[in-house]
C-alpha positions as CSV (number, residue, x, y, z in Angstrom):
1,M,0.0,0.0,0.0
2,K,1.3,3.4,-0.9
3,I,0.0,6.5,0.9
4,L,-0.1,9.7,-1.1
5,D,-0.6,12.5,1.4
6,S,-2.3,15.3,-0.5
7,E,-2.3,17.7,2.5
8,S,-0.1,18.5,5.4
9,V,-1.3,18.2,9.0
10,L,-2.1,21.9,9.2
11,S,-3.6,22.2,5.8
12,R,-7.4,22.3,5.4
13,G,-7.7,22.2,1.7
14,K,-7.7,18.8,-0.2
15,I,-8.7,15.5,1.4
16,N,-6.1,12.9,2.4
17,R,-6.2,9.8,0.2
18,C,-4.6,6.4,0.3
19,V,-4.1,5.0,-3.1
20,V,-4.2,1.2,-3.0
21,L,-1.9,-0.1,-5.7
22,P,-2.2,-3.6,-7.3
23,V,-1.0,-6.5,-5.1
24,N,-0.4,-10.2,-6.0
25,V,-3.8,-11.8,-6.7
26,P,-4.6,-15.4,-7.6
27,I,-6.7,-14.4,-10.6
28,V,-6.6,-11.6,-13.0
29,A,-9.8,-10.0,-14.3
30,D,-10.1,-7.3,-17.0
31,S,-12.8,-5.1,-15.4
32,L,-16.0,-4.9,-13.4
33,K,-18.9,-4.1,-15.6
34,R,-22.3,-2.9,-14.4
35,K,-25.6,-4.0,-16.1
36,N,-28.6,-2.7,-14.2
37,Q,-28.2,-4.1,-10.7
38,N,-25.6,-6.6,-11.7
39,W,-21.8,-6.2,-11.5
40,I,-19.9,-8.7,-13.6
41,A,-16.1,-9.4,-13.2
42,R,-14.7,-10.1,-16.7
43,A,-12.0,-12.7,-16.8
44,S,-10.6,-15.5,-19.1
45,F,-12.9,-18.0,-17.5
46,A,-16.6,-18.0,-16.3
47,N,-17.9,-16.6,-13.1
48,D,-18.6,-19.2,-10.4
49,L,-19.7,-17.1,-7.4
50,I,-22.6,-14.7,-7.0
51,I,-22.8,-12.5,-4.0
52,Q,-26.0,-10.6,-3.4
53,V,-25.7,-7.4,-1.4
54,G,-29.1,-5.8,-0.9
55,D,-30.7,-5.4,-4.4
56,S,-27.4,-5.8,-6.2
57,S,-25.7,-9.0,-7.5
58,F,-22.0,-9.4,-8.0
59,H,-20.9,-12.1,-10.5
60,L,-17.4,-13.0,-9.3
61,H,-14.8,-15.8,-9.0
62,K,-14.4,-17.9,-6.0
63,L,-10.7,-18.0,-6.0
64,A,-10.3,-14.2,-6.0
65,M,-12.7,-13.7,-3.1
66,V,-12.1,-16.6,-0.8
67,S,-8.3,-16.0,-0.9
68,R,-8.8,-12.7,0.9
69,S,-11.9,-13.4,3.1
70,E,-12.2,-16.1,5.7
71,Y,-15.9,-15.4,6.0
72,L,-16.5,-16.0,2.3
73,N,-14.2,-19.0,2.3
74,R,-16.3,-20.6,5.0
75,L,-19.6,-19.9,3.3
76,V,-18.4,-21.1,-0.1
77,F,-17.2,-24.4,1.4
78,Q,-20.5,-24.9,3.1
79,R,-22.5,-24.1,0.0
80,R,-20.3,-26.3,-2.2
81,C,-21.2,-29.4,-0.2
82,N,-24.9,-28.8,-0.8
83,N,-24.7,-27.2,-4.2
84,K,-27.0,-28.7,-6.9
85,D,-26.2,-26.1,-9.6
86,P,-24.9,-27.9,-12.7
87,N,-22.4,-25.1,-13.4
88,N,-21.1,-25.3,-9.9
89,I,-22.1,-21.6,-9.2
90,V,-22.4,-20.7,-5.6
91,T,-24.8,-18.0,-4.5
92,I,-24.4,-16.1,-1.2
93,Q,-26.8,-13.6,0.2
94,I,-25.3,-10.9,2.6
95,D,-27.8,-8.8,4.5
96,C,-26.9,-5.6,6.3
97,F,-23.4,-5.4,4.8
98,P,-21.4,-2.5,6.3
99,G,-21.4,0.4,3.8
100,G,-23.8,-1.4,1.4
101,R,-23.2,-1.9,-2.3
102,K,-20.6,0.9,-2.8
103,T,-18.3,-0.5,-0.1
104,F,-18.6,-4.0,-1.4
105,E,-17.6,-2.8,-4.8
106,L,-14.4,-1.4,-3.3
107,V,-13.8,-4.8,-1.6
108,V,-14.2,-6.5,-4.9
109,K,-11.6,-4.2,-6.5
110,F,-9.2,-4.9,-3.7
111,C,-9.6,-8.7,-4.1
112,Y,-9.0,-8.5,-7.8
113,G,-6.0,-6.2,-7.4
114,W,-7.6,-3.1,-9.1
115,K,-6.4,0.3,-8.0
116,F,-8.8,2.4,-5.9
117,D,-8.7,5.2,-3.3
118,M,-9.3,5.1,0.4
119,T,-10.6,8.4,1.7
120,P,-11.9,9.8,5.0
121,S,-15.4,9.3,3.7
122,N,-15.0,5.6,3.0
123,I,-12.3,4.4,5.3
124,A,-14.7,3.6,8.2
125,S,-17.0,1.6,6.0
126,L,-14.0,-0.3,4.4
127,Y,-12.7,-1.0,7.9
128,C,-16.0,-2.4,9.0
129,A,-16.4,-4.4,5.8
130,A,-12.9,-5.9,6.2
131,Y,-13.7,-6.9,9.8
132,F,-17.1,-8.3,8.7
133,L,-15.5,-10.4,5.9
134,E,-12.6,-11.4,8.2
135,M,-9.9,-10.1,5.8
136,S,-7.0,-10.3,8.2
137,E,-3.3,-11.1,8.0
138,D,-4.1,-14.7,9.1
139,I,-5.5,-15.6,5.7
140,E,-3.3,-13.3,3.5
141,S,-0.5,-10.8,4.0
142,E,-1.2,-7.2,3.3
143,N,-4.9,-7.8,3.6
144,L,-7.6,-5.2,3.7
145,L,-8.0,-5.0,7.4
146,S,-4.4,-4.1,8.1
147,K,-4.4,-1.5,5.3
148,T,-7.6,0.2,6.6
149,E,-6.2,0.1,10.1
150,S,-3.0,1.9,9.0
151,F,-4.8,4.6,7.1
152,F,-7.4,5.1,9.7
153,S,-4.7,5.6,12.4
154,F,-2.8,8.0,10.2
155,L,-5.9,10.1,9.6
156,V,-7.1,10.5,13.2
157,L,-3.5,11.2,14.4
158,T,-2.7,13.9,11.8
159,S,-5.8,15.5,10.4
160,W,-8.4,17.4,12.4
161,K,-10.8,17.8,9.5
162,D,-10.5,14.3,8.3
163,T,-11.3,13.0,11.8
164,F,-14.7,14.8,11.6
165,R,-15.3,13.4,8.1
166,I,-14.8,9.9,9.5
167,L,-17.1,10.6,12.4
168,K,-19.7,11.8,9.9
169,S,-19.4,8.7,7.8
170,C,-19.9,6.5,10.9
171,E,-23.5,7.7,11.3
172,S,-24.6,5.2,8.6
173,L,-22.5,2.4,10.0
174,S,-24.1,1.8,13.4
175,P,-23.6,-0.4,15.3
176,W,-20.4,-1.6,13.5
177,A,-18.5,1.7,14.0
178,K,-19.2,1.8,17.7
179,E,-18.4,-1.9,18.3
180,L,-15.1,-1.6,16.5
181,Q,-14.2,1.5,18.6
182,L,-14.0,3.7,15.5
183,V,-16.2,6.4,17.1
184,K,-14.4,6.2,20.4
185,R,-11.0,6.6,18.7
186,C,-12.1,9.6,16.7
187,S,-13.6,11.2,19.8
188,E,-10.5,10.7,21.8
189,A,-8.4,12.2,18.9
190,I,-10.6,15.2,18.8
191,A,-10.5,15.6,22.6
192,W,-6.7,15.3,22.6
193,K,-6.3,18.0,20.0
194,A,-8.8,20.3,21.6
195,C,-7.2,20.0,25.0
196,A,-3.7,20.5,23.6
197,I,-4.5,24.2,23.0
198,P,-3.1,26.5,25.7
199,K,-5.8,27.3,28.3
200,I,-5.8,31.0,27.7
201,E,-6.4,30.5,23.9
202,A,-9.0,27.9,24.6
203,R,-10.9,30.3,26.9
204,T,-10.9,33.2,24.4
205,N,-11.2,31.4,21.1
206,A,-12.9,28.0,21.1
207,W,-12.3,27.5,17.4
208,W,-13.3,23.8,17.5
209,F,-17.0,24.6,18.5
210,E,-18.1,25.0,14.9
211,D,-16.7,21.6,13.8
212,V,-18.1,19.8,16.9
213,S,-21.5,21.4,16.4
214,L,-21.9,19.6,13.1
215,L,-21.9,16.2,14.8
216,R,-25.1,14.2,15.5
217,I,-26.2,14.0,19.1
218,D,-24.7,10.5,19.8
219,R,-21.3,11.4,18.2
220,F,-21.4,14.8,20.1
221,I,-21.9,13.0,23.4
222,E,-18.9,10.7,22.7
223,V,-16.7,13.7,22.0
224,I,-17.9,15.6,25.2
225,Q,-17.3,12.5,27.3
226,S,-13.8,12.2,25.9
227,I,-13.1,15.9,26.5
228,K,-14.3,15.6,30.1
229,K,-11.9,12.7,30.7
230,R,-9.1,14.9,29.4
231,G,-9.9,17.5,32.2
232,M,-10.9,20.4,30.1
233,R,-12.4,23.4,32.0
234,S,-16.1,23.0,32.8
235,G,-16.9,26.5,31.5
236,I,-15.6,25.6,28.0
237,I,-17.5,22.4,28.0
238,G,-20.7,24.2,29.0
239,S,-20.1,26.8,26.2
240,C,-19.6,24.0,23.7
241,I,-22.9,22.3,24.7
242,E,-24.7,25.7,24.4
243,F,-23.2,26.2,20.9
244,W,-24.3,22.7,19.8
245,T,-27.8,23.1,21.1
246,L,-28.4,26.5,19.4
247,N,-27.0,25.0,16.2
248,W,-29.4,22.0,16.2
249,F,-32.6,23.2,17.8
250,S,-35.2,25.2,15.8
251,K,-38.8,26.2,15.8
252,V,-39.9,23.4,13.6
253,T,-38.2,20.6,15.6
254,L,-39.8,22.0,18.8
255,G,-43.2,21.7,17.2
256,L,-43.8,25.5,17.4
257,D,-44.2,26.1,13.7
258,P,-47.9,26.3,12.8
259,N,-47.1,25.9,9.1
260,A,-45.5,22.5,9.5
261,K,-47.1,20.3,6.9
262,H,-45.6,16.9,7.6
263,E,-47.2,15.9,10.9
264,H,-45.6,12.5,11.1
265,A,-42.1,13.9,10.4
266,T,-42.7,16.6,13.0
267,I,-43.6,14.1,15.6
268,Q,-40.5,12.0,14.9
269,L,-38.3,15.1,15.2
270,T,-40.0,16.1,18.4
271,Q,-39.4,12.7,19.9
272,L,-35.8,12.9,18.8
273,H,-35.3,16.3,20.4
274,K,-37.0,15.1,23.6
275,V,-34.4,12.3,23.9
276,S,-31.6,14.7,22.9
277,T,-32.6,17.3,25.5
278,E,-32.6,14.7,28.3
279,C,-29.1,13.5,27.1
280,L,-27.8,17.1,27.0
281,I,-29.1,17.8,30.6
282,K,-27.2,14.7,31.8
283,M,-24.0,15.9,30.1
284,L,-24.0,19.5,31.6
285,P,-21.0,20.0,33.8
286,T,-22.1,20.3,37.4
287,E,-19.6,23.0,38.4
288,E,-20.9,26.4,39.4
289,N,-21.3,28.9,36.6
290,S,-20.2,26.4,34.0
291,V,-23.4,27.2,32.0
292,S,-25.4,30.4,31.8
293,C,-28.7,30.9,33.6
294,N,-30.3,32.0,30.3
295,F,-29.3,28.8,28.6
296,L,-30.7,26.7,31.4
297,L,-34.0,28.7,31.2
298,H,-34.1,28.0,27.4
299,M,-33.5,24.3,28.1
300,L,-36.3,24.4,30.7
301,K,-38.6,26.0,28.1
302,V,-37.7,23.3,25.6
303,G,-38.3,20.7,28.3
304,M,-41.7,22.0,29.1
305,V,-42.6,22.0,25.4
306,L,-41.3,18.5,24.8
307,K,-42.5,17.2,28.1
308,I,-39.2,15.6,29.2
309,N,-39.0,13.4,32.2
310,H,-39.5,14.8,35.7
311,E,-36.0,14.1,36.9
312,S,-34.4,16.3,34.1
313,M,-36.9,19.1,34.8
314,C,-36.0,19.1,38.5
315,V,-32.3,19.2,37.6
316,L,-32.8,22.3,35.5
317,Q,-35.1,24.1,38.0
318,T,-32.7,23.5,40.8
319,R,-29.7,24.8,38.9
320,V,-31.5,28.0,37.9
321,V,-32.8,28.5,41.5
322,L,-29.2,28.3,42.8
323,M,-28.1,31.0,40.3
324,L,-31.0,33.5,40.8
325,E,-29.2,35.6,43.4
326,Q,-26.4,36.4,41.0
327,C,-28.5,36.8,37.9
328,C,-29.4,40.0,36.0
329,V,-32.6,40.8,34.1
330,Q,-31.2,39.8,30.8
331,D,-30.6,36.3,32.1
332,L,-34.3,35.8,32.6
333,L,-35.4,36.8,29.1
334,V,-36.5,33.8,27.1
335,K,-38.2,34.6,23.9
336,N,-41.4,33.1,22.5
337,Y,-41.8,32.2,18.8
338,G,-45.5,32.2,18.3
339,D,-47.2,35.1,16.6
340,D,-49.9,35.3,19.2
341,D,-47.6,34.8,22.2
342,S,-46.1,37.5,24.4
343,L,-42.5,38.5,23.5
344,Y,-41.0,36.7,26.4
345,D,-41.9,33.4,28.1
346,I,-43.4,34.2,31.5
347,D,-44.3,30.7,32.4
348,V,-40.8,29.4,32.6
349,V,-39.8,32.2,35.0
350,V,-42.8,31.6,37.2
351,E,-41.9,27.9,37.3
352,V,-38.5,28.7,38.6
353,L,-39.7,31.3,41.1
354,Q,-42.2,28.9,42.6
355,C,-39.4,26.4,43.1
356,Y,-37.3,29.1,44.7
357,V,-40.1,30.1,47.1
358,C,-40.3,26.5,48.3
359,G,-36.7,26.6,49.7
360,M,-36.6,30.4,50.5
361,S,-36.8,29.9,54.2
362,S,-33.2,28.8,54.4
363,N,-31.9,31.9,52.7
364,S,-30.9,35.2,54.4
365,A,-33.1,38.2,54.0
366,A,-30.5,40.0,51.9
367,K,-30.4,37.2,49.4
368,V,-34.2,37.0,49.2
369,Q,-34.5,40.7,48.7
370,S,-31.9,40.6,45.9
371,V,-34.1,38.1,44.1
372,G,-37.1,40.5,44.7
373,R,-35.2,43.3,43.0
374,L,-34.4,41.0,40.1
375,V,-38.0,40.0,39.7
376,D,-39.2,43.7,39.9
377,G,-36.6,44.6,37.2
378,Y,-37.9,41.7,35.1
379,L,-41.5,42.9,35.6
380,S,-40.5,46.3,34.3
381,Q,-38.9,44.8,31.2
382,V,-41.9,42.6,30.2
383,A,-44.6,45.1,31.3
384,R,-44.1,47.0,28.0
385,D,-45.2,44.0,25.9
386,Q,-48.7,44.7,24.7
387,K,-49.4,41.0,24.1
388,L,-48.7,40.1,27.8
389,K,-52.0,39.0,29.3
390,V,-53.3,40.2,32.6
391,E,-53.3,36.6,34.1
392,S,-49.7,36.1,33.2
393,F,-48.6,39.4,34.6
394,K,-50.5,38.9,37.8
395,L,-49.1,35.4,38.2
396,L,-45.6,36.8,37.9
397,V,-46.4,39.6,40.4
398,E,-47.6,37.2,43.0
399,A,-44.8,34.6,42.5
400,L,-42.9,36.1,45.4
401,P,-44.2,36.8,48.9
402,Q,-44.2,40.3,50.5
403,N,-41.0,39.7,52.6
404,A,-39.0,39.3,49.3
405,R,-39.3,43.1,48.9
406,E,-38.2,45.9,51.2
407,S,-40.9,48.1,49.7
408,D,-43.3,47.9,46.8
409,D,-42.1,51.0,45.0
410,N,-40.4,49.1,42.2
411,L,-43.4,46.8,42.0
412,Y,-45.7,49.8,41.7
413,R,-43.6,51.3,38.9
414,A,-43.8,48.0,37.0
415,I,-47.6,47.9,37.4
416,D,-47.9,51.5,36.3
417,M,-45.8,50.7,33.2
418,Y,-48.1,47.7,32.4
419,L,-51.2,49.9,32.7
420,K,-49.6,52.5,30.5
421,A,-48.8,49.9,27.8
422,H,-52.4,48.4,28.1
423,P,-54.7,51.5,28.1
424,Y,-57.8,49.5,27.1
425,L,-58.0,47.3,30.2
426,T,-61.4,47.2,31.9
427,E,-61.8,48.6,35.4
428,E,-62.1,45.1,36.7
429,D,-58.8,44.0,35.1
430,R,-57.0,47.1,36.5
431,E,-58.3,46.3,39.9
432,H,-57.1,42.7,39.4
433,V,-53.6,43.9,38.5
434,C,-53.4,46.5,41.3
435,S,-54.8,44.3,44.1
436,V,-51.3,43.5,45.4
437,L,-50.5,47.1,46.2
438,E,-50.7,48.1,49.9
439,Y,-50.6,51.6,51.3
440,H,-48.2,51.0,54.1
441,R,-45.6,49.3,51.8
442,L,-45.1,52.3,49.6
443,S,-43.0,55.3,50.2
444,K,-44.5,58.8,50.7
445,E,-43.5,59.8,47.1
446,A,-45.1,56.6,45.7
447,R,-48.3,57.2,47.7
448,Q,-48.5,60.8,46.4
449,H,-48.1,59.5,42.8
450,V,-50.8,56.8,43.3
451,M,-53.4,59.4,44.4
452,K,-52.7,61.5,41.3
453,N,-52.4,58.5,38.8
454,D,-55.5,58.4,36.6
455,R,-54.4,55.0,35.2
456,L,-55.1,53.3,38.4
457,P,-58.6,52.0,39.3
458,M,-60.8,54.6,41.1
459,K,-61.3,52.2,44.0
460,L,-57.6,52.1,44.7
461,S,-57.1,55.8,44.4
462,T,-60.0,56.5,46.7
463,Q,-58.7,54.0,49.3
464,F,-55.3,55.7,49.3
465,V,-56.9,59.2,49.7
466,L,-58.9,58.0,52.7
467,L,-55.9,56.3,54.3
468,E,-53.9,59.4,53.8
469,N,-56.5,61.5,55.5
470,V,-56.6,59.1,58.4
471,K,-52.9,59.2,58.7
472,V,-52.9,63.0,58.7
473,S,-55.6,63.0,61.5
474,W,-53.6,60.6,63.5
475,T,-50.5,62.8,63.0
476,M,-52.3,65.9,64.2
477,A,-53.7,64.1,67.3
478,S,-50.2,62.7,68.0
479,N,-48.7,66.2,67.7
480,G,-51.3,67.5,70.2
481,F,-50.5,64.8,72.7
482,N,-46.9,65.5,72.2
483,Y,-47.5,69.3,72.9
484,Q,-49.2,68.4,76.2
485,R,-46.3,66.2,77.2
486,K,-43.9,68.9,76.2
487,T,-45.7,71.4,78.5
488,Q,-45.6,69.1,81.4
489,T,-42.0,68.5,80.8
490,N,-41.3,72.3,80.8
491,I,-43.2,72.6,84.2
492,R,-41.1,69.9,85.7
493,V,-37.9,71.6,84.4
494,S,-38.9,74.9,86.1
495,K,-39.2,73.5,89.6
496,D,-36.8,76.0,91.1
497,F,-38.8,78.9,89.7
498,E,-42.1,77.3,91.1
499,K,-40.6,77.0,94.6
500,R,-40.0,80.7,94.7
501,Q,-43.5,81.5,93.7
502,M,-45.2,78.8,95.8
503,S,-45.7,80.8,98.9
504,Q,-47.4,83.6,97.1
505,E,-49.7,81.3,95.2
506,I,-50.7,79.6,98.4
507,K,-51.7,82.9,100.0
508,V,-53.7,83.9,96.9
509,M,-55.5,80.5,96.9
510,R,-56.4,80.8,100.6
511,K,-58.0,84.2,100.1
512,D,-59.9,82.7,97.2
513,V,-61.2,79.9,99.4
514,E,-62.3,82.3,102.1
515,R,-64.1,84.4,99.6
516,M,-65.8,81.4,98.1
517,K,-66.9,80.2,101.6
518,T,-68.5,83.6,102.3
519,Q,-70.3,83.5,99.0
520,L,-71.7,80.0,99.8
521,L,-73.1,81.2,103.1
522,D,-74.8,84.1,101.4
523,L,-76.3,81.8,98.9
524,N,-77.6,79.5,101.6
525,T,-79.2,82.4,103.4
526,C,-81.0,83.5,100.3
527,K,-82.2,80.0,99.7
528,M,-83.8,79.7,103.1
529,K,-85.6,83.1,102.6
530,L,-87.0,82.0,99.3
531,Q,-88.3,78.7,100.8
532,K,-90.2,80.6,103.5
533,Q,-91.8,82.9,101.0
534,M,-93.0,80.0,98.8
535,K,-94.7,78.3,101.9
536,I,-96.6,81.5,102.7
537,C,-97.8,81.9,99.1
538,S,-99.0,78.3,99.0
539,V,-101.2,78.8,102.0
């Protein structure tokens, strides 16, 4: 075998090829002619072997084929003992041949000593075919299995692009490619090359994401597992999974496209993506901040649409809950795709907040209030959406308890923005939205704004005015009581001055008492005179 390398290790232009030159063969044939679904090897004597691969028939010679294949040698010997054909022609049917008719055609060329090319696109199928046909060195030197092994090893060790071409070709060779470790060897080669990059470069420029994103889910999982074993940073692995997911998932495959015509195909794709989503969740690195909160929320939305298993949903919810205290508003923005839906998916955020509230008691007040500020900011962001329904907005408003907020000022601003963006709400809907606002949880400036805000329902504005008047009355009464207490305090403070005037005041008081006694005696005297006169008149 002669290897003609048409590209260097660093080159990404032409494809590597292995040109298999003629070797010593027991029989010489002129050519392999095709007639419809029949391939006929032309030689100086008649064909005595027919091998059927699928719908195709190859009319060959026993000596050429069995001298290279232990598998065919065994079958030919068995069939010859029971063969009743007068021309001594043996027919063999091979089902599920690795690579199908095209690969078997290359095997025939090899057995007859005809020149052909091994490439990254056909090396995997040729390797599997050589193993299937038992074309090892035990039966003949320089056999196909050893040649394919050599070229395969050369490709995966030297060429990054060719390794991906081999992996791509393995998709049609299941389960042969996996059983023969071809997929594993390619995955390990990719992992080795990806991890060989300096860590600083890998962090800033993950150039290999694009190539890995073209792999099918099962091949992608193999590569990620190999990369994990190599010890690559969890953040890079998480970014790679995000990149692959965004590359493969679309509206149609999520069943969100109302114009999808092929219902059966859509169902199949949906089922495929359901399984893929569950596999991706299991692959996510567990280290903190290895994947973004926004990506996890997108996965949670996908999981809700595809109805993935409960265990996977819990994993996503828990991871998002643990990240909420460090999130910003942009992390919570998950877009909807339907024309009639709101701009952002509210349900997925409500789902996470409800999960957060269940375990909120173990968190400090500062952490809980940071989540409260986050939710109020999110409310202000989504409140501008004219398609956001009252029920969804109210559900989001009530997702957190009162103790998650120091005050309701930010909540009030978000509600006011929602009412401003939805001017045609009924009075009942406005009351429904504003029912969470409480007078004592708003600052003085916010309460003043409420009483002047004509967007609010009349019932709420009136209630706030009455409560404000009551508060003013209580304030005035409290000020009066404080004035009385202040007067008494001043009297106590001036005790020294009182002592000096005490004697004079006692004298004045005594004179007043004496005068009052005299006046009482005079009144009693007048009373007695009047009683006597009334008796005389009555007689």
